[in-house]
mmCIF entry with sequence, helices, sheets and N, C-alpha, C, O atoms, coordinates in Angstrom:
data_MODEL
# 
_entry.id   MODEL 
# 
_entity.id                         1 
_entity.type                       polymer 
_entity.pdbx_number_of_molecules   1 
# 
_entity_poly.entity_id                      1 
_entity_poly.type                           'polypeptide(L)' 
_entity_poly.nstd_linkage                   no 
_entity_poly.nstd_monomer                   no 
_entity_poly.pdbx_seq_one_letter_code       MANIYDGAFRTILNDCRKLVIPVINEVFGETYTGEEEIQFFPMSIL 
_entity_poly.pdbx_seq_one_letter_code_can   MANIYDGAFRTILNDCRKLVIPVINEVFGETYTGEEEIQFFPMSIL 
_entity_poly.pdbx_strand_id                 A 
# 
loop_
_entity_poly_seq.entity_id 
_entity_poly_seq.num 
_entity_poly_seq.mon_id 
_entity_poly_seq.hetero 
1 1  MET n 
1 2  ALA n 
1 3  ASN n 
1 4  ILE n 
1 5  TYR n 
1 6  ASP n 
1 7  GLY n 
1 8  ALA n 
1 9  PHE n 
1 10 ARG n 
1 11 THR n 
1 12 ILE n 
1 13 LEU n 
1 14 ASN n 
1 15 ASP n 
1 16 CYS n 
1 17 ARG n 
1 18 LYS n 
1 19 LEU n 
1 20 VAL n 
1 21 ILE n 
1 22 PRO n 
1 23 VAL n 
1 24 ILE n 
1 25 ASN n 
1 26 GLU n 
1 27 VAL n 
1 28 PHE n 
1 29 GLY n 
1 30 GLU n 
1 31 THR n 
1 32 TYR n 
1 33 THR n 
1 34 GLY n 
1 35 GLU n 
1 36 GLU n 
1 37 GLU n 
1 38 ILE n 
1 39 GLN n 
1 40 PHE n 
1 41 PHE n 
1 42 PRO n 
1 43 MET n 
1 44 SER n 
1 45 ILE n 
1 46 LEU n 
# 
_struct_asym.id          A 
_struct_asym.entity_id   1 
# 
loop_
_struct_conf.conf_type_id 
_struct_conf.id 
_struct_conf.pdbx_PDB_helix_id 
_struct_conf.beg_label_comp_id 
_struct_conf.beg_label_asym_id 
_struct_conf.beg_label_seq_id 
_struct_conf.pdbx_beg_PDB_ins_code 
_struct_conf.end_label_comp_id 
_struct_conf.end_label_asym_id 
_struct_conf.end_label_seq_id 
_struct_conf.pdbx_end_PDB_ins_code 
_struct_conf.beg_auth_comp_id 
_struct_conf.beg_auth_asym_id 
_struct_conf.beg_auth_seq_id 
_struct_conf.end_auth_comp_id 
_struct_conf.end_auth_asym_id 
_struct_conf.end_auth_seq_id 
_struct_conf.pdbx_PDB_helix_class 
_struct_conf.details 
_struct_conf.pdbx_PDB_helix_length 
HELX_P HELX_P1 AA1 ALA A 2  ? ASP A 15 ? ALA A 2  ASP A 15 1 ? 14 
HELX_P HELX_P2 AA2 ARG A 17 ? LEU A 19 ? ARG A 17 LEU A 19 5 ? 3  
HELX_P HELX_P3 AA3 VAL A 20 ? PHE A 28 ? VAL A 20 PHE A 28 1 ? 9  
# 
_struct_conf_type.id          HELX_P 
_struct_conf_type.criteria    ? 
_struct_conf_type.reference   ? 
# 
loop_
_atom_site.group_PDB 
_atom_site.id 
_atom_site.type_symbol 
_atom_site.label_atom_id 
_atom_site.label_alt_id 
_atom_site.label_comp_id 
_atom_site.label_asym_id 
_atom_site.label_entity_id 
_atom_site.label_seq_id 
_atom_site.pdbx_PDB_ins_code 
_atom_site.Cartn_x 
_atom_site.Cartn_y 
_atom_site.Cartn_z 
_atom_site.occupancy 
_atom_site.B_iso_or_equiv 
_atom_site.pdbx_formal_charge 
_atom_site.auth_seq_id 
_atom_site.auth_comp_id 
_atom_site.auth_asym_id 
_atom_site.auth_atom_id 
_atom_site.pdbx_PDB_model_num 
ATOM 1   N N  . MET A 1 1  ? -146.204 138.014 20.989 1.00 0.00 ? 1  MET A N  1 
ATOM 2   C CA . MET A 1 1  ? -146.797 139.339 20.874 1.00 0.00 ? 1  MET A CA 1 
ATOM 3   C C  . MET A 1 1  ? -146.144 140.327 21.840 1.00 0.00 ? 1  MET A C  1 
ATOM 4   O O  . MET A 1 1  ? -145.988 141.506 21.523 1.00 0.00 ? 1  MET A O  1 
ATOM 5   N N  . ALA A 1 2  ? -145.766 139.838 23.017 1.00 0.00 ? 2  ALA A N  1 
ATOM 6   C CA . ALA A 1 2  ? -145.143 140.726 24.003 1.00 0.00 ? 2  ALA A CA 1 
ATOM 7   C C  . ALA A 1 2  ? -143.827 141.294 23.485 1.00 0.00 ? 2  ALA A C  1 
ATOM 8   O O  . ALA A 1 2  ? -143.444 142.403 23.859 1.00 0.00 ? 2  ALA A O  1 
ATOM 9   N N  . ASN A 1 3  ? -143.136 140.555 22.635 1.00 0.00 ? 3  ASN A N  1 
ATOM 10  C CA . ASN A 1 3  ? -141.854 141.035 22.114 1.00 0.00 ? 3  ASN A CA 1 
ATOM 11  C C  . ASN A 1 3  ? -142.009 142.316 21.310 1.00 0.00 ? 3  ASN A C  1 
ATOM 12  O O  . ASN A 1 3  ? -141.098 143.144 21.294 1.00 0.00 ? 3  ASN A O  1 
ATOM 13  N N  . ILE A 1 4  ? -143.140 142.493 20.645 1.00 0.00 ? 4  ILE A N  1 
ATOM 14  C CA . ILE A 1 4  ? -143.380 143.724 19.879 1.00 0.00 ? 4  ILE A CA 1 
ATOM 15  C C  . ILE A 1 4  ? -143.417 144.913 20.832 1.00 0.00 ? 4  ILE A C  1 
ATOM 16  O O  . ILE A 1 4  ? -142.786 145.938 20.573 1.00 0.00 ? 4  ILE A O  1 
ATOM 17  N N  . TYR A 1 5  ? -144.146 144.783 21.924 1.00 0.00 ? 5  TYR A N  1 
ATOM 18  C CA . TYR A 1 5  ? -144.249 145.871 22.885 1.00 0.00 ? 5  TYR A CA 1 
ATOM 19  C C  . TYR A 1 5  ? -142.938 146.088 23.623 1.00 0.00 ? 5  TYR A C  1 
ATOM 20  O O  . TYR A 1 5  ? -142.569 147.228 23.904 1.00 0.00 ? 5  TYR A O  1 
ATOM 21  N N  . ASP A 1 6  ? -142.232 145.016 23.939 1.00 0.00 ? 6  ASP A N  1 
ATOM 22  C CA . ASP A 1 6  ? -140.924 145.145 24.582 1.00 0.00 ? 6  ASP A CA 1 
ATOM 23  C C  . ASP A 1 6  ? -139.975 145.935 23.697 1.00 0.00 ? 6  ASP A C  1 
ATOM 24  O O  . ASP A 1 6  ? -139.267 146.823 24.173 1.00 0.00 ? 6  ASP A O  1 
ATOM 25  N N  . GLY A 1 7  ? -139.961 145.615 22.417 1.00 0.00 ? 7  GLY A N  1 
ATOM 26  C CA . GLY A 1 7  ? -139.091 146.313 21.471 1.00 0.00 ? 7  GLY A CA 1 
ATOM 27  C C  . GLY A 1 7  ? -139.462 147.777 21.333 1.00 0.00 ? 7  GLY A C  1 
ATOM 28  O O  . GLY A 1 7  ? -138.584 148.637 21.257 1.00 0.00 ? 7  GLY A O  1 
ATOM 29  N N  . ALA A 1 8  ? -140.750 148.068 21.301 1.00 0.00 ? 8  ALA A N  1 
ATOM 30  C CA . ALA A 1 8  ? -141.193 149.464 21.184 1.00 0.00 ? 8  ALA A CA 1 
ATOM 31  C C  . ALA A 1 8  ? -140.790 150.258 22.423 1.00 0.00 ? 8  ALA A C  1 
ATOM 32  O O  . ALA A 1 8  ? -140.303 151.383 22.311 1.00 0.00 ? 8  ALA A O  1 
ATOM 33  N N  . PHE A 1 9  ? -140.990 149.680 23.593 1.00 0.00 ? 9  PHE A N  1 
ATOM 34  C CA . PHE A 1 9  ? -140.620 150.372 24.822 1.00 0.00 ? 9  PHE A CA 1 
ATOM 35  C C  . PHE A 1 9  ? -139.111 150.545 24.916 1.00 0.00 ? 9  PHE A C  1 
ATOM 36  O O  . PHE A 1 9  ? -138.636 151.589 25.360 1.00 0.00 ? 9  PHE A O  1 
ATOM 37  N N  . ARG A 1 10 ? -138.365 149.550 24.509 1.00 0.00 ? 10 ARG A N  1 
ATOM 38  C CA . ARG A 1 10 ? -136.899 149.641 24.515 1.00 0.00 ? 10 ARG A CA 1 
ATOM 39  C C  . ARG A 1 10 ? -136.437 150.754 23.578 1.00 0.00 ? 10 ARG A C  1 
ATOM 40  O O  . ARG A 1 10 ? -135.492 151.476 23.895 1.00 0.00 ? 10 ARG A O  1 
ATOM 41  N N  . THR A 1 11 ? -137.089 150.898 22.438 1.00 0.00 ? 11 THR A N  1 
ATOM 42  C CA . THR A 1 11 ? -136.752 151.973 21.502 1.00 0.00 ? 11 THR A CA 1 
ATOM 43  C C  . THR A 1 11 ? -137.011 153.332 22.125 1.00 0.00 ? 11 THR A C  1 
ATOM 44  O O  . THR A 1 11 ? -136.199 154.247 21.990 1.00 0.00 ? 11 THR A O  1 
ATOM 45  N N  . ILE A 1 12 ? -138.147 153.469 22.811 1.00 0.00 ? 12 ILE A N  1 
ATOM 46  C CA . ILE A 1 12 ? -138.445 154.739 23.479 1.00 0.00 ? 12 ILE A CA 1 
ATOM 47  C C  . ILE A 1 12 ? -137.366 155.065 24.498 1.00 0.00 ? 12 ILE A C  1 
ATOM 48  O O  . ILE A 1 12 ? -136.893 156.200 24.565 1.00 0.00 ? 12 ILE A O  1 
ATOM 49  N N  . LEU A 1 13 ? -136.973 154.070 25.294 1.00 0.00 ? 13 LEU A N  1 
ATOM 50  C CA . LEU A 1 13 ? -135.966 154.316 26.323 1.00 0.00 ? 13 LEU A CA 1 
ATOM 51  C C  . LEU A 1 13 ? -134.614 154.663 25.732 1.00 0.00 ? 13 LEU A C  1 
ATOM 52  O O  . LEU A 1 13 ? -133.918 155.536 26.250 1.00 0.00 ? 13 LEU A O  1 
ATOM 53  N N  . ASN A 1 14 ? -134.232 153.993 24.654 1.00 0.00 ? 14 ASN A N  1 
ATOM 54  C CA . ASN A 1 14 ? -132.899 154.189 24.092 1.00 0.00 ? 14 ASN A CA 1 
ATOM 55  C C  . ASN A 1 14 ? -132.801 155.363 23.139 1.00 0.00 ? 14 ASN A C  1 
ATOM 56  O O  . ASN A 1 14 ? -131.802 156.082 23.144 1.00 0.00 ? 14 ASN A O  1 
ATOM 57  N N  . ASP A 1 15 ? -133.829 155.571 22.319 1.00 0.00 ? 15 ASP A N  1 
ATOM 58  C CA . ASP A 1 15 ? -133.730 156.565 21.247 1.00 0.00 ? 15 ASP A CA 1 
ATOM 59  C C  . ASP A 1 15 ? -134.533 157.834 21.496 1.00 0.00 ? 15 ASP A C  1 
ATOM 60  O O  . ASP A 1 15 ? -134.253 158.870 20.893 1.00 0.00 ? 15 ASP A O  1 
ATOM 61  N N  . CYS A 1 16 ? -135.505 157.768 22.357 1.00 0.00 ? 16 CYS A N  1 
ATOM 62  C CA . CYS A 1 16 ? -136.408 158.899 22.567 1.00 0.00 ? 16 CYS A CA 1 
ATOM 63  C C  . CYS A 1 16 ? -136.546 159.198 24.056 1.00 0.00 ? 16 CYS A C  1 
ATOM 64  O O  . CYS A 1 16 ? -137.656 159.189 24.588 1.00 0.00 ? 16 CYS A O  1 
ATOM 65  N N  . ARG A 1 17 ? -135.467 159.453 24.708 1.00 0.00 ? 17 ARG A N  1 
ATOM 66  C CA . ARG A 1 17 ? -135.474 159.610 26.172 1.00 0.00 ? 17 ARG A CA 1 
ATOM 67  C C  . ARG A 1 17 ? -136.370 160.744 26.646 1.00 0.00 ? 17 ARG A C  1 
ATOM 68  O O  . ARG A 1 17 ? -136.874 160.702 27.768 1.00 0.00 ? 17 ARG A O  1 
ATOM 69  N N  . LYS A 1 18 ? -136.576 161.749 25.813 1.00 0.00 ? 18 LYS A N  1 
ATOM 70  C CA . LYS A 1 18 ? -137.453 162.855 26.205 1.00 0.00 ? 18 LYS A CA 1 
ATOM 71  C C  . LYS A 1 18 ? -138.913 162.409 26.295 1.00 0.00 ? 18 LYS A C  1 
ATOM 72  O O  . LYS A 1 18 ? -139.733 163.105 26.895 1.00 0.00 ? 18 LYS A O  1 
ATOM 73  N N  . LEU A 1 19 ? -139.244 161.266 25.711 1.00 0.00 ? 19 LEU A N  1 
ATOM 74  C CA . LEU A 1 19 ? -140.620 160.766 25.744 1.00 0.00 ? 19 LEU A CA 1 
ATOM 75  C C  . LEU A 1 19 ? -140.908 159.889 26.952 1.00 0.00 ? 19 LEU A C  1 
ATOM 76  O O  . LEU A 1 19 ? -142.063 159.529 27.183 1.00 0.00 ? 19 LEU A O  1 
ATOM 77  N N  . VAL A 1 20 ? -139.901 159.539 27.719 1.00 0.00 ? 20 VAL A N  1 
ATOM 78  C CA . VAL A 1 20 ? -140.097 158.625 28.848 1.00 0.00 ? 20 VAL A CA 1 
ATOM 79  C C  . VAL A 1 20 ? -141.081 159.221 29.859 1.00 0.00 ? 20 VAL A C  1 
ATOM 80  O O  . VAL A 1 20 ? -142.028 158.548 30.268 1.00 0.00 ? 20 VAL A O  1 
ATOM 81  N N  . ILE A 1 21 ? -140.868 160.465 30.261 1.00 0.00 ? 21 ILE A N  1 
ATOM 82  C CA . ILE A 1 21 ? -141.732 161.089 31.266 1.00 0.00 ? 21 ILE A CA 1 
ATOM 83  C C  . ILE A 1 21 ? -143.169 161.222 30.758 1.00 0.00 ? 21 ILE A C  1 
ATOM 84  O O  . ILE A 1 21 ? -144.090 160.853 31.487 1.00 0.00 ? 21 ILE A O  1 
ATOM 85  N N  . PRO A 1 22 ? -143.409 161.728 29.547 1.00 0.00 ? 22 PRO A N  1 
ATOM 86  C CA . PRO A 1 22 ? -144.799 161.786 29.078 1.00 0.00 ? 22 PRO A CA 1 
ATOM 87  C C  . PRO A 1 22 ? -145.481 160.411 28.997 1.00 0.00 ? 22 PRO A C  1 
ATOM 88  O O  . PRO A 1 22 ? -146.676 160.295 29.269 1.00 0.00 ? 22 PRO A O  1 
ATOM 89  N N  . VAL A 1 23 ? -144.723 159.375 28.624 1.00 0.00 ? 23 VAL A N  1 
ATOM 90  C CA . VAL A 1 23 ? -145.306 158.031 28.571 1.00 0.00 ? 23 VAL A CA 1 
ATOM 91  C C  . VAL A 1 23 ? -145.684 157.563 29.975 1.00 0.00 ? 23 VAL A C  1 
ATOM 92  O O  . VAL A 1 23 ? -146.775 157.030 30.178 1.00 0.00 ? 23 VAL A O  1 
ATOM 93  N N  . ILE A 1 24 ? -144.792 157.758 30.938 1.00 0.00 ? 24 ILE A N  1 
ATOM 94  C CA . ILE A 1 24 ? -145.092 157.373 32.320 1.00 0.00 ? 24 ILE A CA 1 
ATOM 95  C C  . ILE A 1 24 ? -146.299 158.150 32.843 1.00 0.00 ? 24 ILE A C  1 
ATOM 96  O O  . ILE A 1 24 ? -147.181 157.576 33.483 1.00 0.00 ? 24 ILE A O  1 
ATOM 97  N N  . ASN A 1 25 ? -146.336 159.438 32.572 1.00 0.00 ? 25 ASN A N  1 
ATOM 98  C CA . ASN A 1 25 ? -147.475 160.252 33.015 1.00 0.00 ? 25 ASN A CA 1 
ATOM 99  C C  . ASN A 1 25 ? -148.787 159.739 32.430 1.00 0.00 ? 25 ASN A C  1 
ATOM 100 O O  . ASN A 1 25 ? -149.786 159.638 33.142 1.00 0.00 ? 25 ASN A O  1 
ATOM 101 N N  . GLU A 1 26 ? -148.790 159.421 31.163 1.00 0.00 ? 26 GLU A N  1 
ATOM 102 C CA . GLU A 1 26 ? -150.005 158.966 30.493 1.00 0.00 ? 26 GLU A CA 1 
ATOM 103 C C  . GLU A 1 26 ? -150.431 157.578 30.956 1.00 0.00 ? 26 GLU A C  1 
ATOM 104 O O  . GLU A 1 26 ? -151.602 157.355 31.264 1.00 0.00 ? 26 GLU A O  1 
ATOM 105 N N  . VAL A 1 27 ? -149.497 156.659 31.004 1.00 0.00 ? 27 VAL A N  1 
ATOM 106 C CA . VAL A 1 27 ? -149.830 155.269 31.327 1.00 0.00 ? 27 VAL A CA 1 
ATOM 107 C C  . VAL A 1 27 ? -150.242 155.121 32.798 1.00 0.00 ? 27 VAL A C  1 
ATOM 108 O O  . VAL A 1 27 ? -151.188 154.398 33.111 1.00 0.00 ? 27 VAL A O  1 
ATOM 109 N N  . PHE A 1 28 ? -149.537 155.801 33.684 1.00 0.00 ? 28 PHE A N  1 
ATOM 110 C CA . PHE A 1 28 ? -149.761 155.601 35.112 1.00 0.00 ? 28 PHE A CA 1 
ATOM 111 C C  . PHE A 1 28 ? -150.514 156.755 35.782 1.00 0.00 ? 28 PHE A C  1 
ATOM 112 O O  . PHE A 1 28 ? -150.698 156.738 36.999 1.00 0.00 ? 28 PHE A O  1 
ATOM 113 N N  . GLY A 1 29 ? -150.950 157.752 35.011 1.00 0.00 ? 29 GLY A N  1 
ATOM 114 C CA . GLY A 1 29 ? -151.711 158.859 35.585 1.00 0.00 ? 29 GLY A CA 1 
ATOM 115 C C  . GLY A 1 29 ? -150.898 159.735 36.519 1.00 0.00 ? 29 GLY A C  1 
ATOM 116 O O  . GLY A 1 29 ? -151.436 160.286 37.479 1.00 0.00 ? 29 GLY A O  1 
ATOM 117 N N  . GLU A 1 30 ? -149.608 159.871 36.247 1.00 0.00 ? 30 GLU A N  1 
ATOM 118 C CA . GLU A 1 30 ? -148.716 160.682 37.093 1.00 0.00 ? 30 GLU A CA 1 
ATOM 119 C C  . GLU A 1 30 ? -148.615 162.095 36.533 1.00 0.00 ? 30 GLU A C  1 
ATOM 120 O O  . GLU A 1 30 ? -149.159 162.388 35.468 1.00 0.00 ? 30 GLU A O  1 
ATOM 121 N N  . THR A 1 31 ? -147.922 162.962 37.250 1.00 0.00 ? 31 THR A N  1 
ATOM 122 C CA . THR A 1 31 ? -147.750 164.352 36.816 1.00 0.00 ? 31 THR A CA 1 
ATOM 123 C C  . THR A 1 31 ? -146.298 164.799 36.959 1.00 0.00 ? 31 THR A C  1 
ATOM 124 O O  . THR A 1 31 ? -146.027 165.888 37.465 1.00 0.00 ? 31 THR A O  1 
ATOM 125 N N  . TYR A 1 32 ? -145.367 163.959 36.516 1.00 0.00 ? 32 TYR A N  1 
ATOM 126 C CA . TYR A 1 32 ? -143.957 164.336 36.574 1.00 0.00 ? 32 TYR A CA 1 
ATOM 127 C C  . TYR A 1 32 ? -143.697 165.478 35.595 1.00 0.00 ? 32 TYR A C  1 
ATOM 128 O O  . TYR A 1 32 ? -144.328 165.556 34.541 1.00 0.00 ? 32 TYR A O  1 
ATOM 129 N N  . THR A 1 33 ? -142.766 166.359 35.947 1.00 0.00 ? 33 THR A N  1 
ATOM 130 C CA . THR A 1 33 ? -142.506 167.551 35.137 1.00 0.00 ? 33 THR A CA 1 
ATOM 131 C C  . THR A 1 33 ? -141.431 167.337 34.079 1.00 0.00 ? 33 THR A C  1 
ATOM 132 O O  . THR A 1 33 ? -141.394 168.056 33.080 1.00 0.00 ? 33 THR A O  1 
ATOM 133 N N  . GLY A 1 34 ? -140.567 166.368 34.285 1.00 0.00 ? 34 GLY A N  1 
ATOM 134 C CA . GLY A 1 34 ? -139.438 166.168 33.393 1.00 0.00 ? 34 GLY A CA 1 
ATOM 135 C C  . GLY A 1 34 ? -138.143 166.651 33.993 1.00 0.00 ? 34 GLY A C  1 
ATOM 136 O O  . GLY A 1 34 ? -137.074 166.452 33.416 1.00 0.00 ? 34 GLY A O  1 
ATOM 137 N N  . GLU A 1 35 ? -138.228 167.285 35.146 1.00 0.00 ? 35 GLU A N  1 
ATOM 138 C CA . GLU A 1 35 ? -137.036 167.761 35.842 1.00 0.00 ? 35 GLU A CA 1 
ATOM 139 C C  . GLU A 1 35 ? -136.441 166.687 36.750 1.00 0.00 ? 35 GLU A C  1 
ATOM 140 O O  . GLU A 1 35 ? -135.360 166.876 37.307 1.00 0.00 ? 35 GLU A O  1 
ATOM 141 N N  . GLU A 1 36 ? -137.139 165.565 36.900 1.00 0.00 ? 36 GLU A N  1 
ATOM 142 C CA . GLU A 1 36 ? -136.664 164.486 37.755 1.00 0.00 ? 36 GLU A CA 1 
ATOM 143 C C  . GLU A 1 36 ? -135.477 163.782 37.108 1.00 0.00 ? 36 GLU A C  1 
ATOM 144 O O  . GLU A 1 36 ? -135.357 163.731 35.884 1.00 0.00 ? 36 GLU A O  1 
ATOM 145 N N  . GLU A 1 37 ? -134.614 163.247 37.943 1.00 0.00 ? 37 GLU A N  1 
ATOM 146 C CA . GLU A 1 37 ? -133.467 162.489 37.436 1.00 0.00 ? 37 GLU A CA 1 
ATOM 147 C C  . GLU A 1 37 ? -133.928 161.084 37.051 1.00 0.00 ? 37 GLU A C  1 
ATOM 148 O O  . GLU A 1 37 ? -134.629 160.415 37.810 1.00 0.00 ? 37 GLU A O  1 
ATOM 149 N N  . ILE A 1 38 ? -133.528 160.659 35.881 1.00 0.00 ? 38 ILE A N  1 
ATOM 150 C CA . ILE A 1 38 ? -133.851 159.313 35.417 1.00 0.00 ? 38 ILE A CA 1 
ATOM 151 C C  . ILE A 1 38 ? -132.548 158.546 35.304 1.00 0.00 ? 38 ILE A C  1 
ATOM 152 O O  . ILE A 1 38 ? -131.600 159.001 34.665 1.00 0.00 ? 38 ILE A O  1 
ATOM 153 N N  . GLN A 1 39 ? -132.508 157.383 35.928 1.00 0.00 ? 39 GLN A N  1 
ATOM 154 C CA . GLN A 1 39 ? -131.326 156.530 35.834 1.00 0.00 ? 39 GLN A CA 1 
ATOM 155 C C  . GLN A 1 39 ? -131.697 155.292 35.029 1.00 0.00 ? 39 GLN A C  1 
ATOM 156 O O  . GLN A 1 39 ? -132.654 154.588 35.351 1.00 0.00 ? 39 GLN A O  1 
ATOM 157 N N  . PHE A 1 40 ? -130.939 155.042 33.996 1.00 0.00 ? 40 PHE A N  1 
ATOM 158 C CA . PHE A 1 40 ? -131.164 153.883 33.145 1.00 0.00 ? 40 PHE A CA 1 
ATOM 159 C C  . PHE A 1 40 ? -130.163 152.799 33.515 1.00 0.00 ? 40 PHE A C  1 
ATOM 160 O O  . PHE A 1 40 ? -128.970 153.063 33.668 1.00 0.00 ? 40 PHE A O  1 
ATOM 161 N N  . PHE A 1 41 ? -130.653 151.597 33.655 1.00 0.00 ? 41 PHE A N  1 
ATOM 162 C CA . PHE A 1 41 ? -129.820 150.451 33.970 1.00 0.00 ? 41 PHE A CA 1 
ATOM 163 C C  . PHE A 1 41 ? -129.981 149.424 32.856 1.00 0.00 ? 41 PHE A C  1 
ATOM 164 O O  . PHE A 1 41 ? -131.088 149.228 32.355 1.00 0.00 ? 41 PHE A O  1 
ATOM 165 N N  . PRO A 1 42 ? -128.900 148.771 32.463 1.00 0.00 ? 42 PRO A N  1 
ATOM 166 C CA . PRO A 1 42 ? -129.015 147.780 31.386 1.00 0.00 ? 42 PRO A CA 1 
ATOM 167 C C  . PRO A 1 42 ? -129.941 146.638 31.811 1.00 0.00 ? 42 PRO A C  1 
ATOM 168 O O  . PRO A 1 42 ? -129.973 146.228 32.971 1.00 0.00 ? 42 PRO A O  1 
ATOM 169 N N  . MET A 1 43 ? -130.680 146.153 30.840 1.00 0.00 ? 43 MET A N  1 
ATOM 170 C CA . MET A 1 43 ? -131.594 145.047 31.099 1.00 0.00 ? 43 MET A CA 1 
ATOM 171 C C  . MET A 1 43 ? -130.822 143.736 30.961 1.00 0.00 ? 43 MET A C  1 
ATOM 172 O O  . MET A 1 43 ? -130.058 143.550 30.014 1.00 0.00 ? 43 MET A O  1 
ATOM 173 N N  . SER A 1 44 ? -131.029 142.850 31.899 1.00 0.00 ? 44 SER A N  1 
ATOM 174 C CA . SER A 1 44 ? -130.386 141.543 31.794 1.00 0.00 ? 44 SER A CA 1 
ATOM 175 C C  . SER A 1 44 ? -131.334 140.583 31.098 1.00 0.00 ? 44 SER A C  1 
ATOM 176 O O  . SER A 1 44 ? -132.548 140.639 31.293 1.00 0.00 ? 44 SER A O  1 
ATOM 177 N N  . ILE A 1 45 ? -130.781 139.722 30.302 1.00 0.00 ? 45 ILE A N  1 
ATOM 178 C CA . ILE A 1 45 ? -131.575 138.721 29.584 1.00 0.00 ? 45 ILE A CA 1 
ATOM 179 C C  . ILE A 1 45 ? -131.466 137.404 30.340 1.00 0.00 ? 45 ILE A C  1 
ATOM 180 O O  . ILE A 1 45 ? -130.368 136.925 30.622 1.00 0.00 ? 45 ILE A O  1 
ATOM 181 N N  . LEU A 1 46 ? -132.601 136.834 30.660 1.00 0.00 ? 46 LEU A N  1 
ATOM 182 C CA . LEU A 1 46 ? -132.605 135.573 31.403 1.00 0.00 ? 46 LEU A CA 1 
ATOM 183 C C  . LEU A 1 46 ? -132.473 134.407 30.472 1.00 0.00 ? 46 LEU A C  1 
ATOM 184 O O  . LEU A 1 46 ? -132.458 133.260 30.917 1.00 0.00 ? 46 LEU A O  1 
# 
């Protein structure tokens, strides 16, 4: 079941980068503006 959520989150990060900040704000109760620098690092598979 976790793979479904992993895939959805990976899609947001890769295809919908403008949604990353609103998702973080909603999930974690933050108030980022979107002007912050976001650095993406490749995920390693164990």
